[in-house]
PDB file of N, CA, C and O in Angstrom:
ATOM      1  N   MET A   1     143.648 191.566 152.262  1.00  0.00           N
ATOM      2  CA  MET A   1     142.606 190.602 151.972  1.00  0.00           C
ATOM      3  C   MET A   1     142.677 189.421 152.931  1.00  0.00           C
ATOM      4  O   MET A   1     141.642 188.911 153.360  1.00  0.00           O
ATOM      5  N   LYS A   2     143.879 188.982 153.270  1.00  0.00           N
ATOM      6  CA  LYS A   2     144.029 187.866 154.197  1.00  0.00           C
ATOM      7  C   LYS A   2     143.419 188.192 155.557  1.00  0.00           C
ATOM      8  O   LYS A   2     142.777 187.348 156.182  1.00  0.00           O
ATOM      9  N   ASP A   3     143.633 189.437 156.005  1.00  0.00           N
ATOM     10  CA  ASP A   3     143.087 189.831 157.308  1.00  0.00           C
ATOM     11  C   ASP A   3     141.558 189.796 157.308  1.00  0.00           C
ATOM     12  O   ASP A   3     140.936 189.332 158.264  1.00  0.00           O
ATOM     13  N   ILE A   4     140.968 190.290 156.226  1.00  0.00           N
ATOM     14  CA  ILE A   4     139.509 190.293 156.137  1.00  0.00           C
ATOM     15  C   ILE A   4     138.990 188.865 156.103  1.00  0.00           C
ATOM     16  O   ILE A   4     138.017 188.529 156.778  1.00  0.00           O
ATOM     17  N   SER A   5     139.647 188.033 155.313  1.00  0.00           N
ATOM     18  CA  SER A   5     139.244 186.635 155.214  1.00  0.00           C
ATOM     19  C   SER A   5     139.337 185.945 156.569  1.00  0.00           C
ATOM     20  O   SER A   5     138.457 185.170 156.942  1.00  0.00           O
ATOM     21  N   LYS A   6     140.399 186.228 157.293  1.00  0.00           N
ATOM     22  CA  LYS A   6     140.595 185.627 158.611  1.00  0.00           C
ATOM     23  C   LYS A   6     139.512 186.085 159.580  1.00  0.00           C
ATOM     24  O   LYS A   6     138.994 185.288 160.363  1.00  0.00           O
ATOM     25  N   LYS A   7     139.171 187.366 159.526  1.00  0.00           N
ATOM     26  CA  LYS A   7     138.129 187.896 160.409  1.00  0.00           C
ATOM     27  C   LYS A   7     136.776 187.282 160.084  1.00  0.00           C
ATOM     28  O   LYS A   7     136.028 186.908 160.988  1.00  0.00           O
ATOM     29  N   ILE A   8     136.459 187.178 158.802  1.00  0.00           N
ATOM     30  CA  ILE A   8     135.174 186.618 158.404  1.00  0.00           C
ATOM     31  C   ILE A   8     135.088 185.150 158.791  1.00  0.00           C
ATOM     32  O   ILE A   8     134.048 184.695 159.268  1.00  0.00           O
ATOM     33  N   ASN A   9     136.152 184.417 158.593  1.00  0.00           N
ATOM     34  CA  ASN A   9     136.166 182.995 158.946  1.00  0.00           C
ATOM     35  C   ASN A   9     136.119 182.762 160.449  1.00  0.00           C
ATOM     36  O   ASN A   9     135.854 181.645 160.893  1.00  0.00           O
ATOM     37  N   SER A  10     136.371 183.796 161.230  1.00  0.00           N
ATOM     38  CA  SER A  10     136.343 183.644 162.682  1.00  0.00           C
ATOM     39  C   SER A  10     134.918 183.669 163.244  1.00  0.00           C
ATOM     40  O   SER A  10     134.717 183.360 164.418  1.00  0.00           O
ATOM     41  N   PHE A  11     133.938 184.029 162.430  1.00  0.00           N
ATOM     42  CA  PHE A  11     132.541 184.028 162.870  1.00  0.00           C
ATOM     43  C   PHE A  11     131.999 182.605 162.766  1.00  0.00           C
ATOM     44  O   PHE A  11     131.751 182.101 161.670  1.00  0.00           O
ATOM     45  N   HIS A  12     131.822 181.975 163.906  1.00  0.00           N
ATOM     46  CA  HIS A  12     131.331 180.605 163.936  1.00  0.00           C
ATOM     47  C   HIS A  12     129.890 180.588 164.422  1.00  0.00           C
ATOM     48  O   HIS A  12     129.511 181.358 165.304  1.00  0.00           O
ATOM     49  N   ILE A  13     129.107 179.721 163.848  1.00  0.00           N
ATOM     50  CA  ILE A  13     127.690 179.620 164.195  1.00  0.00           C
ATOM     51  C   ILE A  13     127.511 179.285 165.678  1.00  0.00           C
ATOM     52  O   ILE A  13     126.522 179.690 166.289  1.00  0.00           O
ATOM     53  N   ASP A  14     128.449 178.560 166.248  1.00  0.00           N
ATOM     54  CA  ASP A  14     128.366 178.206 167.668  1.00  0.00           C
ATOM     55  C   ASP A  14     128.397 179.433 168.579  1.00  0.00           C
ATOM     56  O   ASP A  14     127.914 179.385 169.710  1.00  0.00           O
ATOM     57  N   ALA A  15     128.964 180.525 168.083  1.00  0.00           N
ATOM     58  CA  ALA A  15     129.084 181.730 168.895  1.00  0.00           C
ATOM     59  C   ALA A  15     127.865 182.653 168.767  1.00  0.00           C
ATOM     60  O   ALA A  15     127.773 183.655 169.476  1.00  0.00           O
ATOM     61  N   PHE A  16     126.945 182.324 167.882  1.00  0.00           N
ATOM     62  CA  PHE A  16     125.762 183.164 167.698  1.00  0.00           C
ATOM     63  C   PHE A  16     124.874 183.110 168.937  1.00  0.00           C
ATOM     64  O   PHE A  16     124.811 182.095 169.631  1.00  0.00           O
ATOM     65  N   SER A  17     124.195 184.215 169.199  1.00  0.00           N
ATOM     66  CA  SER A  17     123.266 184.259 170.331  1.00  0.00           C
ATOM     67  C   SER A  17     122.045 183.395 170.018  1.00  0.00           C
ATOM     68  O   SER A  17     121.782 183.060 168.863  1.00  0.00           O
ATOM     69  N   LEU A  18     121.312 183.046 171.062  1.00  0.00           N
ATOM     70  CA  LEU A  18     120.098 182.252 170.881  1.00  0.00           C
ATOM     71  C   LEU A  18     119.100 182.996 169.994  1.00  0.00           C
ATOM     72  O   LEU A  18     118.416 182.381 169.175  1.00  0.00           O
ATOM     73  N   GLU A  19     119.018 184.300 170.155  1.00  0.00           N
ATOM     74  CA  GLU A  19     118.110 185.102 169.323  1.00  0.00           C
ATOM     75  C   GLU A  19     118.493 185.000 167.839  1.00  0.00           C
ATOM     76  O   GLU A  19     117.623 184.855 166.979  1.00  0.00           O
ATOM     77  N   THR A  20     119.771 185.074 167.551  1.00  0.00           N
ATOM     78  CA  THR A  20     120.246 184.951 166.173  1.00  0.00           C
ATOM     79  C   THR A  20     119.941 183.566 165.622  1.00  0.00           C
ATOM     80  O   THR A  20     119.518 183.429 164.474  1.00  0.00           O
ATOM     81  N   VAL A  21     120.153 182.549 166.430  1.00  0.00           N
ATOM     82  CA  VAL A  21     119.872 181.169 166.009  1.00  0.00           C
ATOM     83  C   VAL A  21     118.370 180.984 165.768  1.00  0.00           C
ATOM     84  O   VAL A  21     117.969 180.327 164.807  1.00  0.00           O
ATOM     85  N   ASN A  22     117.544 181.564 166.642  1.00  0.00           N
ATOM     86  CA  ASN A  22     116.091 181.496 166.440  1.00  0.00           C
ATOM     87  C   ASN A  22     115.676 182.180 165.142  1.00  0.00           C
ATOM     88  O   ASN A  22     114.820 181.677 164.415  1.00  0.00           O
ATOM     89  N   ASN A  23     116.284 183.323 164.854  1.00  0.00           N
ATOM     90  CA  ASN A  23     115.998 184.031 163.600  1.00  0.00           C
ATOM     91  C   ASN A  23     116.420 183.191 162.392  1.00  0.00           C
ATOM     92  O   ASN A  23     115.710 183.126 161.388  1.00  0.00           O
ATOM     93  N   MET A  24     117.564 182.564 162.504  1.00  0.00           N
ATOM     94  CA  MET A  24     118.031 181.688 161.425  1.00  0.00           C
ATOM     95  C   MET A  24     117.041 180.560 161.194  1.00  0.00           C
ATOM     96  O   MET A  24     116.719 180.223 160.055  1.00  0.00           O
ATOM     97  N   HIS A  25     116.560 179.977 162.289  1.00  0.00           N
ATOM     98  CA  HIS A  25     115.613 178.876 162.191  1.00  0.00           C
ATOM     99  C   HIS A  25     114.343 179.323 161.467  1.00  0.00           C
ATOM    100  O   HIS A  25     113.854 178.623 160.581  1.00  0.00           O
ATOM    101  N   GLN A  26     113.818 180.469 161.837  1.00  0.00           N
ATOM    102  CA  GLN A  26     112.611 180.991 161.189  1.00  0.00           C
ATOM    103  C   GLN A  26     112.846 181.251 159.698  1.00  0.00           C
ATOM    104  O   GLN A  26     111.994 180.938 158.865  1.00  0.00           O
ATOM    105  N   GLN A  27     113.993 181.818 159.373  1.00  0.00           N
ATOM    106  CA  GLN A  27     114.308 182.089 157.965  1.00  0.00           C
ATOM    107  C   GLN A  27     114.438 180.790 157.173  1.00  0.00           C
ATOM    108  O   GLN A  27     113.988 180.712 156.030  1.00  0.00           O
ATOM    109  N   LEU A  28     115.045 179.784 157.768  1.00  0.00           N
ATOM    110  CA  LEU A  28     115.184 178.496 157.096  1.00  0.00           C
ATOM    111  C   LEU A  28     113.826 177.832 156.888  1.00  0.00           C
ATOM    112  O   LEU A  28     113.584 177.218 155.848  1.00  0.00           O
ATOM    113  N   LEU A  29     112.942 177.955 157.877  1.00  0.00           N
ATOM    114  CA  LEU A  29     111.601 177.393 157.733  1.00  0.00           C
ATOM    115  C   LEU A  29     110.823 178.109 156.627  1.00  0.00           C
ATOM    116  O   LEU A  29     110.092 177.474 155.867  1.00  0.00           O
ATOM    117  N   GLN A  30     110.982 179.420 156.540  1.00  0.00           N
ATOM    118  CA  GLN A  30     110.324 180.180 155.477  1.00  0.00           C
ATOM    119  C   GLN A  30     110.864 179.768 154.110  1.00  0.00           C
ATOM    120  O   GLN A  30     110.109 179.620 153.149  1.00  0.00           O
ATOM    121  N   LYS A  31     112.171 179.587 154.038  1.00  0.00           N
ATOM    122  CA  LYS A  31     112.779 179.146 152.784  1.00  0.00           C
ATOM    123  C   LYS A  31     112.261 177.762 152.405  1.00  0.00           C
ATOM    124  O   LYS A  31     111.999 177.493 151.233  1.00  0.00           O
ATOM    125  N   GLN A  32     112.114 176.887 153.396  1.00  0.00           N
ATOM    126  CA  GLN A  32     111.615 175.534 153.150  1.00  0.00           C
ATOM    127  C   GLN A  32     110.197 175.588 152.582  1.00  0.00           C
ATOM    128  O   GLN A  32     109.867 174.847 151.657  1.00  0.00           O
ATOM    129  N   ASP A  33     109.367 176.461 153.134  1.00  0.00           N
ATOM    130  CA  ASP A  33     108.001 176.625 152.627  1.00  0.00           C
ATOM    131  C   ASP A  33     108.005 177.097 151.175  1.00  0.00           C
ATOM    132  O   ASP A  33     107.229 176.602 150.357  1.00  0.00           O
ATOM    133  N   LYS A  34     108.876 178.049 150.856  1.00  0.00           N
ATOM    134  CA  LYS A  34     108.968 178.557 149.481  1.00  0.00           C
ATOM    135  C   LYS A  34     109.430 177.465 148.522  1.00  0.00           C
ATOM    136  O   LYS A  34     108.922 177.355 147.406  1.00  0.00           O
ATOM    137  N   LEU A  35     110.390 176.662 148.956  1.00  0.00           N
ATOM    138  CA  LEU A  35     110.876 175.575 148.109  1.00  0.00           C
ATOM    139  C   LEU A  35     109.788 174.533 147.875  1.00  0.00           C
ATOM    140  O   LEU A  35     109.643 174.020 146.765  1.00  0.00           O
ATOM    141  N   LEU A  36     109.030 174.222 148.913  1.00  0.00           N
ATOM    142  CA  LEU A  36     107.936 173.273 148.772  1.00  0.00           C
ATOM    143  C   LEU A  36     106.862 173.824 147.831  1.00  0.00           C
ATOM    144  O   LEU A  36     106.299 173.091 147.018  1.00  0.00           O
ATOM    145  N   HIS A  37     106.593 175.105 147.951  1.00  0.00           N
ATOM    146  CA  HIS A  37     105.635 175.752 147.054  1.00  0.00           C
ATOM    147  C   HIS A  37     106.144 175.672 145.607  1.00  0.00           C
ATOM    148  O   HIS A  37     105.372 175.390 144.690  1.00  0.00           O
ATOM    149  N   SER A  38     107.420 175.916 145.411  1.00  0.00           N
ATOM    150  CA  SER A  38     108.019 175.830 144.065  1.00  0.00           C
ATOM    151  C   SER A  38     107.888 174.418 143.501  1.00  0.00           C
ATOM    152  O   SER A  38     107.550 174.242 142.330  1.00  0.00           O
ATOM    153  N   ALA A  39     108.152 173.422 144.329  1.00  0.00           N
ATOM    154  CA  ALA A  39     108.046 172.028 143.894  1.00  0.00           C
ATOM    155  C   ALA A  39     106.612 171.704 143.473  1.00  0.00           C
ATOM    156  O   ALA A  39     106.394 171.059 142.447  1.00  0.00           O
ATOM    157  N   ASN A  40     105.650 172.146 144.256  1.00  0.00           N
ATOM    158  CA  ASN A  40     104.246 171.920 143.915  1.00  0.00           C
ATOM    159  C   ASN A  40     103.861 172.634 142.616  1.00  0.00           C
ATOM    160  O   ASN A  40     103.110 172.096 141.802  1.00  0.00           O
ATOM    161  N   GLU A  41     104.374 173.826 142.435  1.00  0.00           N
ATOM    162  CA  GLU A  41     104.095 174.583 141.215  1.00  0.00           C
ATOM    163  C   GLU A  41     104.707 173.889 139.993  1.00  0.00           C
ATOM    164  O   GLU A  41     104.079 173.815 138.937  1.00  0.00           O
ATOM    165  N   ILE A  42     105.917 173.390 140.140  1.00  0.00           N
ATOM    166  CA  ILE A  42     106.556 172.657 139.042  1.00  0.00           C
ATOM    167  C   ILE A  42     105.741 171.414 138.705  1.00  0.00           C
ATOM    168  O   ILE A  42     105.543 171.095 137.533  1.00  0.00           O
ATOM    169  N   HIS A  43     105.272 170.717 139.728  1.00  0.00           N
ATOM    170  CA  HIS A  43     104.441 169.532 139.494  1.00  0.00           C
ATOM    171  C   HIS A  43     103.181 169.897 138.711  1.00  0.00           C
ATOM    172  O   HIS A  43     102.796 169.191 137.779  1.00  0.00           O
ATOM    173  N   ARG A  44     102.554 170.985 139.088  1.00  0.00           N
ATOM    174  CA  ARG A  44     101.350 171.444 138.397  1.00  0.00           C
ATOM    175  C   ARG A  44     101.665 171.776 136.937  1.00  0.00           C
ATOM    176  O   ARG A  44     100.904 171.424 136.036  1.00  0.00           O
ATOM    177  N   LEU A  45     102.785 172.450 136.713  1.00  0.00           N
ATOM    178  CA  LEU A  45     103.174 172.819 135.353  1.00  0.00           C
ATOM    179  C   LEU A  45     103.504 171.592 134.506  1.00  0.00           C
ATOM    180  O   LEU A  45     103.187 171.546 133.317  1.00  0.00           O
ATOM    181  N   ILE A  46     104.140 170.604 135.124  1.00  0.00           N
ATOM    182  CA  ILE A  46     104.448 169.373 134.392  1.00  0.00           C
ATOM    183  C   ILE A  46     103.155 168.701 133.937  1.00  0.00           C
ATOM    184  O   ILE A  46     103.036 168.275 132.788  1.00  0.00           O
ATOM    185  N   GLU A  47     102.201 168.611 134.841  1.00  0.00           N
ATOM    186  CA  GLU A  47     100.917 168.002 134.460  1.00  0.00           C
ATOM    187  C   GLU A  47     100.249 168.768 133.326  1.00  0.00           C
ATOM    188  O   GLU A  47      99.663 168.172 132.422  1.00  0.00           O
ATOM    189  N   GLN A  48     100.341 170.081 133.382  1.00  0.00           N
ATOM    190  CA  GLN A  48      99.758 170.914 132.332  1.00  0.00           C
ATOM    191  C   GLN A  48     100.470 170.671 131.001  1.00  0.00           C
ATOM    192  O   GLN A  48      99.821 170.564 129.960  1.00  0.00           O
ATOM    193  N   GLN A  49     101.793 170.583 131.031  1.00  0.00           N
ATOM    194  CA  GLN A  49     102.547 170.366 129.799  1.00  0.00           C
ATOM    195  C   GLN A  49     102.315 168.970 129.234  1.00  0.00           C
ATOM    196  O   GLN A  49     102.342 168.780 128.018  1.00  0.00           O
ATOM    197  N   LEU A  50     102.088 168.000 130.100  1.00  0.00           N
ATOM    198  CA  LEU A  50     101.761 166.652 129.624  1.00  0.00           C
ATOM    199  C   LEU A  50     100.427 166.655 128.883  1.00  0.00           C
ATOM    200  O   LEU A  50     100.274 165.988 127.860  1.00  0.00           O
ATOM    201  N   ILE A  51      99.464 167.411 129.409  1.00  0.00           N
ATOM    202  CA  ILE A  51      98.170 167.544 128.732  1.00  0.00           C
ATOM    203  C   ILE A  51      98.358 168.180 127.361  1.00  0.00           C
ATOM    204  O   ILE A  51      97.670 167.829 126.402  1.00  0.00           O
ATOM    205  N   ASN A  52      99.304 169.125 127.280  1.00  0.00           N
ATOM    206  CA  ASN A  52      99.592 169.824 126.028  1.00  0.00           C
ATOM    207  C   ASN A  52     100.552 169.043 125.126  1.00  0.00           C
ATOM    208  O   ASN A  52     100.933 169.518 124.056  1.00  0.00           O
ATOM    209  N   ASN A  53     100.934 167.850 125.564  1.00  0.00           N
ATOM    210  CA  ASN A  53     101.876 167.015 124.800  1.00  0.00           C
ATOM    211  C   ASN A  53     103.200 167.715 124.525  1.00  0.00           C
ATOM    212  O   ASN A  53     103.780 167.564 123.449  1.00  0.00           O
ATOM    213  N   ASN A  54     103.677 168.483 125.507  1.00  0.00           N
ATOM    214  CA  ASN A  54     104.922 169.235 125.350  1.00  0.00           C
ATOM    215  C   ASN A  54     106.027 168.570 126.173  1.00  0.00           C
ATOM    216  O   ASN A  54     106.341 169.003 127.281  1.00  0.00           O
ATOM    217  N   GLY A  55     106.597 167.530 125.620  1.00  0.00           N
ATOM    218  CA  GLY A  55     107.635 166.767 126.306  1.00  0.00           C
ATOM    219  C   GLY A  55     108.885 167.575 126.592  1.00  0.00           C
ATOM    220  O   GLY A  55     109.528 167.380 127.624  1.00  0.00           O
ATOM    221  N   PHE A  56     109.242 168.493 125.678  1.00  0.00           N
ATOM    222  CA  PHE A  56     110.433 169.314 125.884  1.00  0.00           C
ATOM    223  C   PHE A  56     110.281 170.166 127.143  1.00  0.00           C
ATOM    224  O   PHE A  56     111.212 170.264 127.943  1.00  0.00           O
ATOM    225  N   ALA A  57     109.126 170.773 127.319  1.00  0.00           N
ATOM    226  CA  ALA A  57     108.876 171.601 128.505  1.00  0.00           C
ATOM    227  C   ALA A  57     108.905 170.743 129.764  1.00  0.00           C
ATOM    228  O   ALA A  57     109.388 171.184 130.807  1.00  0.00           O
ATOM    229  N   VAL A  58     108.387 169.512 129.671  1.00  0.00           N
ATOM    230  CA  VAL A  58     108.404 168.608 130.823  1.00  0.00           C
ATOM    231  C   VAL A  58     109.840 168.321 131.235  1.00  0.00           C
ATOM    232  O   VAL A  58     110.158 168.333 132.424  1.00  0.00           O
ATOM    233  N   GLN A  59     110.704 168.066 130.270  1.00  0.00           N
ATOM    234  CA  GLN A  59     112.111 167.781 130.581  1.00  0.00           C
ATOM    235  C   GLN A  59     112.782 168.979 131.251  1.00  0.00           C
ATOM    236  O   GLN A  59     113.547 168.813 132.201  1.00  0.00           O
ATOM    237  N   GLU A  60     112.497 170.179 130.759  1.00  0.00           N
ATOM    238  CA  GLU A  60     113.061 171.378 131.383  1.00  0.00           C
ATOM    239  C   GLU A  60     112.557 171.563 132.809  1.00  0.00           C
ATOM    240  O   GLU A  60     113.316 171.938 133.703  1.00  0.00           O
ATOM    241  N   LEU A  61     111.279 171.299 133.008  1.00  0.00           N
ATOM    242  CA  LEU A  61     110.700 171.430 134.343  1.00  0.00           C
ATOM    243  C   LEU A  61     111.270 170.385 135.296  1.00  0.00           C
ATOM    244  O   LEU A  61     111.454 170.660 136.481  1.00  0.00           O
ATOM    245  N   LYS A  62     111.546 169.198 134.788  1.00  0.00           N
ATOM    246  CA  LYS A  62     112.152 168.168 135.630  1.00  0.00           C
ATOM    247  C   LYS A  62     113.545 168.603 136.091  1.00  0.00           C
ATOM    248  O   LYS A  62     113.934 168.338 137.229  1.00  0.00           O
ATOM    249  N   GLN A  63     114.292 169.265 135.217  1.00  0.00           N
ATOM    250  CA  GLN A  63     115.606 169.778 135.602  1.00  0.00           C
ATOM    251  C   GLN A  63     115.473 170.868 136.662  1.00  0.00           C
ATOM    252  O   GLN A  63     116.257 170.937 137.609  1.00  0.00           O
ATOM    253  N   LYS A  64     114.474 171.707 136.484  1.00  0.00           N
ATOM    254  CA  LYS A  64     114.213 172.762 137.467  1.00  0.00           C
ATOM    255  C   LYS A  64     113.847 172.142 138.818  1.00  0.00           C
ATOM    256  O   LYS A  64     114.305 172.600 139.865  1.00  0.00           O
ATOM    257  N   PHE A  65     113.016 171.094 138.782  1.00  0.00           N
ATOM    258  CA  PHE A  65     112.630 170.417 140.012  1.00  0.00           C
ATOM    259  C   PHE A  65     113.842 169.802 140.708  1.00  0.00           C
ATOM    260  O   PHE A  65     113.943 169.837 141.934  1.00  0.00           O
ATOM    261  N   LYS A  66     114.749 169.246 139.930  1.00  0.00           N
ATOM    262  CA  LYS A  66     115.949 168.627 140.490  1.00  0.00           C
ATOM    263  C   LYS A  66     116.735 169.642 141.331  1.00  0.00           C
ATOM    264  O   LYS A  66     117.221 169.315 142.414  1.00  0.00           O
ATOM    265  N   LYS A  67     116.852 170.865 140.826  1.00  0.00           N
ATOM    266  CA  LYS A  67     117.554 171.927 141.555  1.00  0.00           C
ATOM    267  C   LYS A  67     116.798 172.305 142.839  1.00  0.00           C
ATOM    268  O   LYS A  67     117.408 172.504 143.889  1.00  0.00           O
ATOM    269  N   VAL A  68     115.486 172.399 142.744  1.00  0.00           N
ATOM    270  CA  VAL A  68     114.669 172.726 143.914  1.00  0.00           C
ATOM    271  C   VAL A  68     114.810 171.629 144.962  1.00  0.00           C
ATOM    272  O   VAL A  68     114.915 171.917 146.154  1.00  0.00           O
ATOM    273  N   LYS A  69     114.812 170.383 144.525  1.00  0.00           N
ATOM    274  CA  LYS A  69     114.936 169.259 145.449  1.00  0.00           C
ATOM    275  C   LYS A  69     116.281 169.300 146.176  1.00  0.00           C
ATOM    276  O   LYS A  69     116.339 169.062 147.382  1.00  0.00           O
ATOM    277  N   ILE A  70     117.344 169.596 145.462  1.00  0.00           N
ATOM    278  CA  ILE A  70     118.669 169.688 146.079  1.00  0.00           C
ATOM    279  C   ILE A  70     118.685 170.821 147.104  1.00  0.00           C
ATOM    280  O   ILE A  70     119.192 170.649 148.212  1.00  0.00           O
ATOM    281  N   ASP A  71     118.132 171.977 146.736  1.00  0.00           N
ATOM    282  CA  ASP A  71     118.057 173.112 147.670  1.00  0.00           C
ATOM    283  C   ASP A  71     117.235 172.741 148.903  1.00  0.00           C
ATOM    284  O   ASP A  71     117.601 173.093 150.024  1.00  0.00           O
ATOM    285  N   TYR A  72     116.131 172.035 148.700  1.00  0.00           N
ATOM    286  CA  TYR A  72     115.268 171.623 149.796  1.00  0.00           C
ATOM    287  C   TYR A  72     116.035 170.709 150.760  1.00  0.00           C
ATOM    288  O   TYR A  72     115.981 170.895 151.976  1.00  0.00           O
ATOM    289  N   GLU A  73     116.740 169.736 150.214  1.00  0.00           N
ATOM    290  CA  GLU A  73     117.498 168.799 151.051  1.00  0.00           C
ATOM    291  C   GLU A  73     118.637 169.501 151.792  1.00  0.00           C
ATOM    292  O   GLU A  73     118.887 169.217 152.963  1.00  0.00           O
ATOM    293  N   ASP A  74     119.328 170.421 151.103  1.00  0.00           N
ATOM    294  CA  ASP A  74     120.388 171.201 151.759  1.00  0.00           C
ATOM    295  C   ASP A  74     119.809 172.051 152.884  1.00  0.00           C
ATOM    296  O   ASP A  74     120.385 172.139 153.968  1.00  0.00           O
ATOM    297  N   ASN A  75     118.682 172.665 152.620  1.00  0.00           N
ATOM    298  CA  ASN A  75     118.027 173.494 153.624  1.00  0.00           C
ATOM    299  C   ASN A  75     117.588 172.652 154.818  1.00  0.00           C
ATOM    300  O   ASN A  75     117.688 173.084 155.966  1.00  0.00           O
ATOM    301  N   GLU A  76     117.098 171.442 154.534  1.00  0.00           N
ATOM    302  CA  GLU A  76     116.692 170.522 155.598  1.00  0.00           C
ATOM    303  C   GLU A  76     117.880 170.206 156.504  1.00  0.00           C
ATOM    304  O   GLU A  76     117.737 170.147 157.725  1.00  0.00           O
ATOM    305  N   ASP A  77     119.041 170.004 155.908  1.00  0.00           N
ATOM    306  CA  ASP A  77     120.256 169.755 156.696  1.00  0.00           C
ATOM    307  C   ASP A  77     120.604 170.961 157.571  1.00  0.00           C
ATOM    308  O   ASP A  77     120.994 170.804 158.728  1.00  0.00           O
ATOM    309  N   GLU A  78     120.460 172.156 157.014  1.00  0.00           N
ATOM    310  CA  GLU A  78     120.728 173.367 157.788  1.00  0.00           C
ATOM    311  C   GLU A  78     119.745 173.504 158.949  1.00  0.00           C
ATOM    312  O   GLU A  78     120.130 173.909 160.046  1.00  0.00           O
ATOM    313  N   ILE A  79     118.495 173.172 158.714  1.00  0.00           N
ATOM    314  CA  ILE A  79     117.486 173.235 159.780  1.00  0.00           C
ATOM    315  C   ILE A  79     117.878 172.292 160.915  1.00  0.00           C
ATOM    316  O   ILE A  79     117.775 172.658 162.086  1.00  0.00           O
ATOM    317  N   LYS A  80     118.322 171.099 160.582  1.00  0.00           N
ATOM    318  CA  LYS A  80     118.738 170.136 161.608  1.00  0.00           C
ATOM    319  C   LYS A  80     119.923 170.674 162.411  1.00  0.00           C
ATOM    320  O   LYS A  80     119.969 170.517 163.631  1.00  0.00           O
ATOM    321  N   LYS A  81     120.871 171.303 161.736  1.00  0.00           N
ATOM    322  CA  LYS A  81     122.030 171.876 162.432  1.00  0.00           C
ATOM    323  C   LYS A  81     121.590 172.976 163.402  1.00  0.00           C
ATOM    324  O   LYS A  81     122.058 173.044 164.538  1.00  0.00           O
ATOM    325  N   VAL A  82     120.688 173.827 162.932  1.00  0.00           N
ATOM    326  CA  VAL A  82     120.221 174.938 163.762  1.00  0.00           C
ATOM    327  C   VAL A  82     119.418 174.413 164.955  1.00  0.00           C
ATOM    328  O   VAL A  82     119.543 174.936 166.063  1.00  0.00           O
ATOM    329  N   ILE A  83     118.607 173.400 164.739  1.00  0.00           N
ATOM    330  CA  ILE A  83     117.845 172.814 165.854  1.00  0.00           C
ATOM    331  C   ILE A  83     118.797 172.233 166.893  1.00  0.00           C
ATOM    332  O   ILE A  83     118.598 172.426 168.092  1.00  0.00           O
ATOM    333  N   ASN A  84     119.821 171.530 166.446  1.00  0.00           N
ATOM    334  CA  ASN A  84     120.813 170.978 167.382  1.00  0.00           C
ATOM    335  C   ASN A  84     121.519 172.093 168.146  1.00  0.00           C
ATOM    336  O   ASN A  84     121.754 171.977 169.349  1.00  0.00           O
ATOM    337  N   LEU A  85     121.855 173.170 167.444  1.00  0.00           N
ATOM    338  CA  LEU A  85     122.514 174.296 168.094  1.00  0.00           C
ATOM    339  C   LEU A  85     121.580 174.953 169.108  1.00  0.00           C
ATOM    340  O   LEU A  85     122.019 175.339 170.191  1.00  0.00           O
ATOM    341  N   LYS A  86     120.307 175.082 168.772  1.00  0.00           N
ATOM    342  CA  LYS A  86     119.335 175.661 169.707  1.00  0.00           C
ATOM    343  C   LYS A  86     119.238 174.811 170.962  1.00  0.00           C
ATOM    344  O   LYS A  86     119.176 175.342 172.071  1.00  0.00           O
ATOM    345  N   GLN A  87     119.224 173.505 170.797  1.00  0.00           N
ATOM    346  CA  GLN A  87     119.137 172.610 171.951  1.00  0.00           C
ATOM    347  C   GLN A  87     120.354 172.744 172.848  1.00  0.00           C
ATOM    348  O   GLN A  87     120.233 172.648 174.069  1.00  0.00           O
ATOM    349  N   LYS A  88     121.510 172.961 172.270  1.00  0.00           N
ATOM    350  CA  LYS A  88     122.731 173.147 173.067  1.00  0.00           C
ATOM    351  C   LYS A  88     122.678 174.445 173.864  1.00  0.00           C
ATOM    352  O   LYS A  88     123.199 174.528 174.976  1.00  0.00           O
ATOM    353  N   LYS A  89     122.039 175.460 173.276  1.00  0.00           N
ATOM    354  CA  LYS A  89     122.012 176.769 173.907  1.00  0.00           C
ATOM    355  C   LYS A  89     120.934 176.899 174.974  1.00  0.00           C
ATOM    356  O   LYS A  89     120.987 177.801 175.811  1.00  0.00           O
ATOM    357  N   ILE A  90     119.966 176.007 174.943  1.00  0.00           N
ATOM    358  CA  ILE A  90     118.859 176.101 175.916  1.00  0.00           C
ATOM    359  C   ILE A  90     119.237 175.384 177.201  1.00  0.00           C
ATOM    360  O   ILE A  90     118.446 175.347 178.143  1.00  0.00           O
TER     361      ILE A  90
END
């Protein structure tokens, strides 16, 4: 197990080819779009639940939004890292 762990940990993002980094960038952008879509959908659902006077559902949706927001911010950080790496490789 130690050998496998050591081998896996030896794969560094800096060693990835430009093509791999470009693919990562595209995947991260797609993920960002999905997260933004999720956030908009949660907002729509919250407004709907407010109309229905369903405060409990609003609270649950706010918790769901909190998770989406954290994922969005983490993904944004990854996008910045990949952009910096792309600039180094060009």
